[in-house]
N, C-alpha and C positions, 0 to 999 in steps of 0.2 A: 504494500500500500504506500509505503514511504517512497519507494522507487517510482511507482506509477505517478504519484503526485509530483515528484521532482521532474520526471520526464514531461508530464503535462504542462507544468509551468514553463519548462525550457522551450517546448515547442510553440507555446502560445505567448511567449514573453513580449512579443511585439504588439500584441493586442491585449492591453492591460485589463480591460473589463472582462476578459475571458480568463486570464491568468489568475486574478485574485479569487474569483469563486472556485476555481480548481484548487488553489492553495488552501482555502478555508475548508472546502468540502473534504479534501484529502487529509488535512490535519484532523478534522473531526472524526473521519472514518478510522484513521490510524489510532487515535486515542481510544475510540470505542473498541476496536479490536484488541488493543493492548490491555484494556481493563477486562475484557472477556477472557483473554489468555491468562491473566493473573488469577482471575476467579476460578477458572478450570484447573490451573496448576495448584491453587490452594485446596480445592476439593479433592484432587488426586492425592496430594500429600496427606490430607486428613483421612481419607479412606485407607490409604496405605498404613498409617499409624494405627487406625482402628483394627485393621487385620492383624498387625503385629501384636497389639494388646490382647486380642481375642485368642491368638495362637498361644501366647504366653499363659493366659488364664486356663486354656484347655490342658496345657502341660501341667500346670499346678494342680488342677482338679484331678488329673490322672495320677498324681503322686510324684511327678517329676519336678521337684522344686529344689533339689540339692545344689543346683548351680547358682542360686540366689545368695545374696549377702546373709551370712550367718549371724551377724550382730555380736560376734565374740568380744569385740572391743567394749561392749556395754555390760558384759557379764562381771558381776562382783560377788565374790565368795561370802562377803559379809551381809549380803541382802537376805532377808528372811525367807523368801520362798522361790527365788528365781532358779536356783539349782535343783530344787525338788520337782518342779514342773517342766523342766527343760524349756525355759523361756528363751534362752539364747544358746547358740552353738549349732552344730550340724544336725539337721532334722528337727529343729526347734520350732516353737510356735511363731517366733519372730520371723524366722526364715520363710515359713509358710504364708504368713499374712502380710508381710511388709511390701508395700507398693509405693513407697516414697521414692522421690528422685533427687531430693536435695537434703543436705545435712540437717537443716532446721526441721524439716518434716520428720526425719528419722529420730531426732532428739525429742520431738514432741511425742512421737509414738512410744519411745522408750519410757518417757516420764509417765505416760498413761498406763503402760503395762506394769511398771514397777511401783507405782503408787499404791498405797493401801487405802485408797479413798472410797468409802462406801456411801458417801452423800450422793443423792440423786441417781442411785443405781438403776431404778426402774426407767428413768428417762434415758440413761445410757443404753440400756437393753433395747428400748424402743428404737433408738437411733441405729443401733447395730442391726436390728431386724430390717429396718428400712434400707440400710446399705446393702 
């Protein structure tokens, strides 16, 4: 579209009242096609990411989650119950359920798993059911 506009302007440059509409129309068409291209590219990348996420979830659901982060760095022998229930380490609950992608998210998840907070437990259970 860019080349067609350029060639159209070049060939009709001597007649300015034809060259200007060709330039304006060509620019509008080029910008329209560019936005369509970026939208299609975004949708393609989004669908590709969704497929990747679903493939990973199928692997985890079938028991193949040992390649994920174990969370061993969060394991503390002084913690009251984390060693008893295999909260961290290979084959742990953390390895099974962790879907975080940044350290802040992982730290928040670890705080939630290791806290012994029983306030609003029914609200948390409802939120987990919804997730």
